[in-house]
N, C-alpha and C positions, 0 to 999 in steps of 0.2 A: 406202730404196733396195734393201736386201737382199730385202725382201718382193716387190718388182717383179721382181727377177731370179729368185727362186724360183718366182714365178707363171708366168714364161716357160717353166720346165722342167716345169710340171704337165702331166699327161696328159689328153688329150681323152677324154670319156666313151665315144665310139664305139671309140677305140683300146683303152681299158681293158676294155670288154665283149668285144672280139675277143680280147684277150690272155688273159682268164680262160677263154674257150671253148677257145682253142688249147692251153692247158696241162691242160685237163680230159681225164683218161684215157678218158672215155667218148665224147669227140668223134669224129665220123666223120673219115676221113682227109682228105676235101675237103668243104667246105661253103660256103654263101653267107651273108654277114652284112653288113649296112649297105652293100648294093650292091657288095660286093667278094667275090672268090673267096679263100677261106682254105685253105691246105694245111698241115696239121700239120707234116709233115716239113720243109717249106720255111720256115715262119714261126715255128717254136717259139722259136728264139733271139731273134727280135725280140720275141716275147711276153714272154719272161723279162726282157728289157731294159725293156720298158714297165712290167711289174709292179715291178721294182726302182725305177724312177723314180717310180712311184706311191707306193711306200713312203716315199720321201724327200720328195716334193713334192706328193703328193695328186693328186686328180682336179680338173681345171679347174672352178672354181666351187663345189667342195665343201669343207667345213671339216674333216670327220672322215676319218681314214684307216682302211681296212679291210684286214686282212692276208689274203692269198690264199696258201695253201700250194702250192708247186710241187714235184711229185715228180720226181726225176731218174732 
C-alpha cells in the first residue's frame, strides 16, 4: 500500500525535464518546452518543488533517482 501512495507522488517525466531546465542558470528567461511556455521567474519555485518531490519519490516509471543540484 505504501508503494502505491509513493507512486502517486512520483513526478511525470515532462515535469521533471521542465524543472531541470527552469533551474539551469543558462536557461533563457522564457522558453517553450513540451507545448508549454516556461518563465524562469514565474515557475522557478514550482521547479524546485518538483525536483524535491523527485528526490523523494522518483520519476514516474523510473527506478533510479538522479540528483539535480539547484543553485539558490
